[in-house]
Structure formats: structure tokens, C-alpha cells
C-alpha positions in Angstrom: -73.9 -84.1 60.0 -73.8 -82.9 56.4 -76.1 -85.0 54.2 -76.1 -84.7 50.4 -79.1 -83.6 48.3 -80.3 -86.8 46.5 -80.4 -86.9 42.7 -83.9 -87.0 41.2 -83.3 -90.5 39.8 -83.0 -92.0 43.4 -85.9 -94.4 44.0 -89.0 -92.5 44.9 -91.9 -93.2 47.3 -94.3 -90.6 45.8 -94.6 -87.4 43.9 -96.0 -84.2 45.5 -98.2 -81.8 43.5 -100.5 -78.9 44.3 -104.0 -78.8 42.8 -104.9 -75.5 41.1 -107.7 -73.6 42.8 -109.6 -70.4 42.4 -107.3 -68.5 44.7 -104.2 -69.1 42.4 -103.2 -67.3 39.3 -104.8 -70.2 37.4 -108.3 -68.8 38.0 -108.9 -67.4 34.5 -108.1 -70.8 33.0 -108.9 -73.1 35.8 -110.8 -75.8 33.9 -108.1 -76.1 31.2 -105.2 -76.3 33.7 -107.1 -78.8 35.8 -107.6 -81.1 32.8 -103.9 -80.9 32.1 -103.1 -81.7 35.8 -105.4 -84.7 35.7 -103.4 -86.2 32.8 -100.2 -85.3 34.6 -101.4 -87.1 37.8 -102.5 -90.2 35.9 -99.2 -90.4 34.0 -97.2 -90.2 37.3 -99.5 -92.7 39.0 -98.6 -95.2 36.3 -95.3 -95.5 38.1 -95.7 -94.4 41.8 -98.2 -92.9 44.3 -99.1 -89.2 44.0 -99.8 -86.9 46.9 -101.8 -83.8 45.9 -102.1 -80.9 48.2 -105.6 -79.4 48.1 -106.5 -76.0 49.5 -110.0 -76.8 50.7 -112.7 -79.6 50.8 -114.3 -78.3 47.5 -110.9 -78.7 45.7 -110.6 -82.2 47.0 -114.1 -83.1 45.8 -113.3 -81.7 42.4 -110.1 -83.6 42.1 -111.8 -86.9 43.1 -114.6 -86.3 40.6 -112.2 -85.5 37.7 -110.1 -88.6 38.6 -113.2 -90.9 38.6 -113.4 -93.6 35.9 -110.2 -95.3 34.8 -107.9 -95.6 37.8 -104.1 -95.7 37.3 -102.0 -98.5 38.9 -100.9 -96.5 41.9 -103.1 -94.5 44.3 -103.6 -90.7 44.3 -104.0 -89.1 47.7 -105.2 -85.7 48.9 -103.9 -83.7 51.8 -105.6 -80.4 52.8 -103.1 -77.7 53.3 -103.2 -73.9 52.4 -101.1 -72.6 49.5 -101.4 -69.8 47.0 -99.3 -71.1 44.1 -98.8 -74.5 42.6 -95.0 -74.5 41.8 -94.2 -76.9 44.6 -90.7 -77.5 43.3 -89.7 -74.1 44.7 -91.1 -74.3 48.2 -91.5 -78.1 48.8 -89.1 -80.2 50.9 -85.7 -81.1 49.5 -84.4 -84.5 50.6 -80.9 -84.9 52.0 -79.7 -88.4 52.8 -76.7 -90.7 53.0 -78.9 -93.8 53.0 -78.8 -94.1 56.8 -79.8 -90.6 57.9 -82.3 -88.4 56.2 -83.4 -84.7 56.6 -86.0 -82.7 54.8 -84.7 -79.3 54.0 -86.9 -76.2 53.6 -85.3 -73.1 52.2 -86.8 -69.7 52.8 -89.2 -68.8 49.9 -89.7 -65.2 49.1 -91.9 -65.4 46.0 -89.0 -65.4 43.5 -87.3 -62.3 44.9 -90.5 -60.6 46.1 -92.4 -60.7 42.8 -95.4 -62.5 44.3 -97.0 -63.1 47.8 -95.1 -65.9 49.4 -96.2 -66.4 53.0 -98.6 -69.3 52.4 -96.2 -71.2 50.2 -93.3 -70.5 52.6 -95.3 -72.2 55.3 -96.0 -75.4 53.3 -93.1 -77.4 54.7 -94.1 -76.4 58.3 -97.6 -77.7 57.4 -96.2 -80.9 56.1 -94.2 -81.3 59.3 -97.2 -80.7 61.5 -99.3 -83.2 59.5 -97.0 -86.0 60.5 -97.1 -87.3 57.0 -93.4 -88.1 56.9 -93.3 -89.8 60.3 -90.4 -88.7 62.4 -88.1 -87.5 59.6 -86.5 -84.3 60.8 -87.0 -81.0 59.0 -84.3 -78.4 58.8 -85.6 -74.8 58.2 -82.8 -72.9 56.6 -82.1 -69.2 56.7 -80.9 -69.4 53.1 -83.4 -68.0 50.5 -83.7 -70.0 47.3 -85.9 -72.4 45.3 -85.6 -76.1 44.5 -85.9 -75.3 40.8 -82.5 -73.8 40.9 -80.8 -76.8 42.6 -79.8 -79.8 40.5 -77.9 -82.7 42.2 -76.2 -85.9 40.9 -75.4 -86.8 44.5 -71.9 -85.3 44.3 -72.1 -82.1 42.3 -74.6 -79.3 42.5 -75.6 -77.6 39.2 -77.1 -74.1 39.7 -77.7 -70.8 38.0 -75.5 -68.1 39.5 -77.7 -65.4 38.1 -80.9 -66.7 39.7 -79.3 -67.4 43.1 -77.7 -63.9 43.2 -81.1 -62.4 42.7 -82.3 -64.0 46.0 -79.4 -63.2 48.3 -77.4 -60.2 49.3 -74.6 -62.7 50.1 -73.9 -63.8 46.5 -70.2 -63.6 47.1 -70.5 -66.5 49.6 -73.2 -68.4 47.7 -71.0 -71.5 47.1 -70.1 -71.9 50.7 -73.7 -71.4 51.9 -75.0 -74.0 49.4 -72.3 -76.5 50.3 -73.2 -76.2 54.0 -77.0 -76.7 53.4 -76.9 -79.3 50.6 -73.9 -81.4 51.6 -72.3 -81.2 48.2 -68.7 -80.3 47.9 -68.6 -79.4 44.2 -70.6 -76.7 42.6 -70.9 -76.3 38.8 -72.2 -72.8 38.3 -73.8 -71.7 35.0 -74.2 -68.0 34.2 -76.7 -67.4 31.5 -79.6 -64.9 31.0 -83.0 -66.3 31.8 -85.3 -67.4 28.9 -87.7 -64.7 27.7 -90.7 -64.5 30.1 -88.9 -66.5 32.9 -89.8 -64.8 36.2 -87.5 -67.1 38.2 -84.5 -65.2 36.9 -83.1 -68.2 35.1 -83.7 -71.3 37.2 -81.3 -74.2 36.3 -84.2 -76.5 35.5 -85.1 -74.3 32.5 -81.5 -74.5 31.2 -79.6 -77.6 32.1 -80.2 -80.9 34.1 -78.1 -83.8 35.2 -78.7 -87.1 33.4 -78.3 -90.6 34.8 -75.5 -91.4 32.4 -73.3 -88.8 34.0 -74.0 -86.1 31.5 -76.0 -82.9 31.3 -79.1 -82.3 29.2 -79.3 -78.7 28.1 -81.8 -76.4 26.4 -80.3 -74.0 23.9 -81.9 -70.5 24.3 -83.5 -69.0 21.2 -81.0 -66.1 21.3 -77.9 -67.4 19.5 -75.5 -65.4 21.7 -77.0 -66.8 24.9 -77.0 -70.3 23.4 -73.3 -70.0 22.5 -72.5 -68.7 26.0 -74.3 -71.5 27.7 -72.7 -74.2 25.5 -69.2 -72.7 26.1 -69.7 -73.0 29.8 -71.0 -76.6 29.6 -67.8 -77.6 27.7 -66.1 -77.7 31.1 -68.3 -80.6 32.2 -66.5 -84.0 32.4 -69.4 -86.1 31.0 -71.6 -86.2 27.9 -73.7 -83.3 26.8 -77.1 -83.9 25.4 -78.4 -80.9 23.4 -82.2 -80.5 23.3 -83.9 -79.2 20.2 -84.5 -75.4 20.2 -88.1 -74.3 20.7 -89.9 -71.8 18.6 -91.1 -68.7 20.4 -94.3 -69.3 22.2 -96.3 -66.2 22.9 -99.6 -65.9 24.8 -101.6 -62.6 24.9 -98.4 -60.8 23.8 -96.3 -62.4 26.6 -93.3 -64.7 25.6 -93.4 -67.9 27.6 -90.2 -69.7 28.9 -90.9 -73.1 27.4 -88.1 -75.6 27.9 -87.7 -79.3 27.4 -85.1 -79.3 30.3 -88.1 -79.0 32.6 -88.7 -82.8 32.4 -89.7 -84.9 35.5 -88.0 -88.1 36.5 -90.2 -90.8 38.2 -89.6 -94.5 39.0 -88.7 -96.2 35.7 -89.8 -93.2 33.5 -89.2 -89.6 32.5 -92.1 -87.3 31.6 -91.1 -84.8 29.0 -93.1 -81.6 28.5 -94.8 -81.2 25.1 -95.9 -77.8 23.9 -97.7 -78.8 20.7 -94.8 -77.9 18.3 -92.8 -80.1 15.9 -89.7 -80.2 18.2 -91.7 -82.2 20.9 -90.8 -85.6 19.3 -87.1 -84.7 18.9 -86.9 -83.8 22.6 -88.2 -87.2 23.7 -85.5 -88.8 21.5 -82.7 -86.8 23.1 -83.9 -87.6 26.6 -84.3 -91.3 25.8 -80.6 -91.4 24.9 -79.7 -89.8 28.3 -82.0 -92.2 30.2 -81.9 -95.4 28.1 -83.3 -97.6 30.9 -86.4 -95.5 31.5 -89.7 -95.2 29.6 -90.1 -91.8 28.0 -93.5 -90.2 28.1 -94.6 -87.0 26.3 -96.7 -85.0 28.7 -98.8 -82.0 27.5 -97.6 -78.8 29.2 -99.0 -76.0 27.0 -101.4 -74.8 29.8 -98.7 -75.1 32.4 -96.3 -72.8 30.6 -99.0 -70.0 30.5 -97.9 -69.3 34.1 -94.2 -69.6 33.2 -93.5 -73.1 34.5 -93.7 -76.7 33.4 -93.6 -80.3 34.7 -90.5 -80.1 37.0 -91.7 -76.8 38.4 -95.1 -78.2 39.3 -93.8 -81.3 41.2 -91.5 -82.5 44.0 -90.2 -86.1 44.3 -90.3 -87.7 47.8 -87.5 -90.3 47.7 -88.1 -93.7 49.3 -85.7 -93.0 52.2 -88.5 -90.8 53.5 -91.2 -92.9 55.3 -94.7 -91.8 54.3 -97.8 -92.4 56.5 -100.2 -93.0 53.7 -102.9 -93.8 56.3 -103.0 -90.2 57.2 -104.2 -89.3 53.7 -107.5 -89.8 51.9 -107.7 -91.6 48.6 -109.0 -89.4 45.7 
């Protein structure tokens, strides 16, 4: 049975995150990124529960201590599970469902084309399955290599970056058929645009363009005028409204350009969290996204520390839709 990949705006039971620890690339700036994560966790927990993967007991204790004090309306839970990177969007479970039947899909994760060690992260979905957290919801472990950050669904269409997918597979000529088989979506809208400067995902779709609840696409114009024109030209084929985000100034850290993008927003129940990078365009970005999601509250979420490791809010999170039963009693409150 082919089940479709749910859109992100489907009702959610929780949000899944990974807590930065000393064994990740966050180590040189661990305190700063943890402070940003705490604000991120609290903002999500205003709207729904948060499940945070922690690598060890010490990490769990630190998370609980930093969350102490003012408690958000929804609980924050910890689950001990090994991982070596926090970008759970790319190796976490994807939810396929027709409302009656549900499957959690795990793609093969190879560290973004072999750039980084991947074994621990590739095993996260098997760890989640073994934990029993999602009751008897079946998992499907695909042979297809890819990442959730390059897969955008509105429930009928798949929006994806051809360039990024081709960098993961030797079967790029049959990519559309493979994706249709795994994701249950008959229609694929490919975009072909060079990645943003500094983007080590080879151009994930969630840095470039995202579906909106009004049937449109929200897109981030690249700083390079030729790339921006190319992307806009391809988007003109879409049948719904196009929401153009404000361009971002170049953000450089220690000589390295960072792939900051407002398209890396996160949808939660009743709200959208929009990354803020401490630049004047931050406010304009929230205004664009509020027009695309008029029924949701729009929150500006600091992401200047996140982008130091080339990702943002969407990259750092994975929604668990409410068609997936969660055994919260197997978790500990933080």
C-alpha cells in the first residue's frame, strides 16, 4: 500500500529535536548553541510537546537544569539515544499516512554524500523503533539514500531539489520513480538551482522553497542575481501563489559564508517559527510568512548560532504528526 508523505501543517503530536553535546561539531560553541536551543524548545512547547534526544545522562541533566524555572504550557521529554549530529530533519522518521494507515519511513543517511560520519545518525530510526516510543506503528527502512530536508510535501505534490538528490544517488535518472514509490506522491515538482554559498547539503529544498498552507510556495531568492532569476523562472510553472522572501545579506563567520535562509522555517500546531539572523530583513520575513499562513501565529526565533553549522530551524527538527501514537509514559520529563 502506497501512503503519501504528510504535509508539515498536518496536526502534530510532538516535535523531535536532538540536544547538542560535546561529541558533536557544536563543541567549540556548546554553551551558546544550547542557550539558543533552550529558547527554541520553549517556543515549540508553547504549542505542543517536545521530545529531545539526549546522548547520555549528563546531557539529560544539563537539559533539565537549563529548562528549570519558567515552564512552557506543553511538556518537554528526554529520550536517551546515541547520535553524532543534531540535524534530525535529515535522518529522523518521515510520516506516511492516508488517515487510516500510517508508516514511519527511514531513508538511508550517508552524511550528506559522505561528507561526515553517518553511522550513528543512520541508526537513529532503528533506535526509535526499538524504544517502542511510537507503539506498534510500522517502520519502513528504505534502500533509497536521501534526507528529509530535501523532501517537501503538500499531500499531493513533492517539491525537491534535483541537484541535491542527484548528489546522493547513482540512479538520478530514475529519481522521480524512486521517490514516488517511497513517498506515495504521484506528482514531483523539481527545482534545479545551485546551493546557497556554504550549504553542505548540495542545495536542500528547505533552504530554497517550501509549500505554504494556502496552496502556494514560499521561496528564498539567492544572493546571486543569476541564481535568483533561474529559481524564479522555474517557480513560475507552479499553479498557486508565490511568496518571495526578502533577500539576506551575506553572513560570514571566520571567513566561511553561511547558508542563511528564511525558507528554513518550522511549522507547529497553530504557529510558524521563522529563523532570525539579527539582520534588518528578519521582520520582513515574518510578514511574508504571515501572509502565507494567515491562520497561524508567527514567531521570530533566533537562529544565528544554528546557522554556524550550516542549518536552521527546519533542519534541526522533525514533526511527529498526530496519526502516530506516542507512548509518552516511556519518556522522562525534563
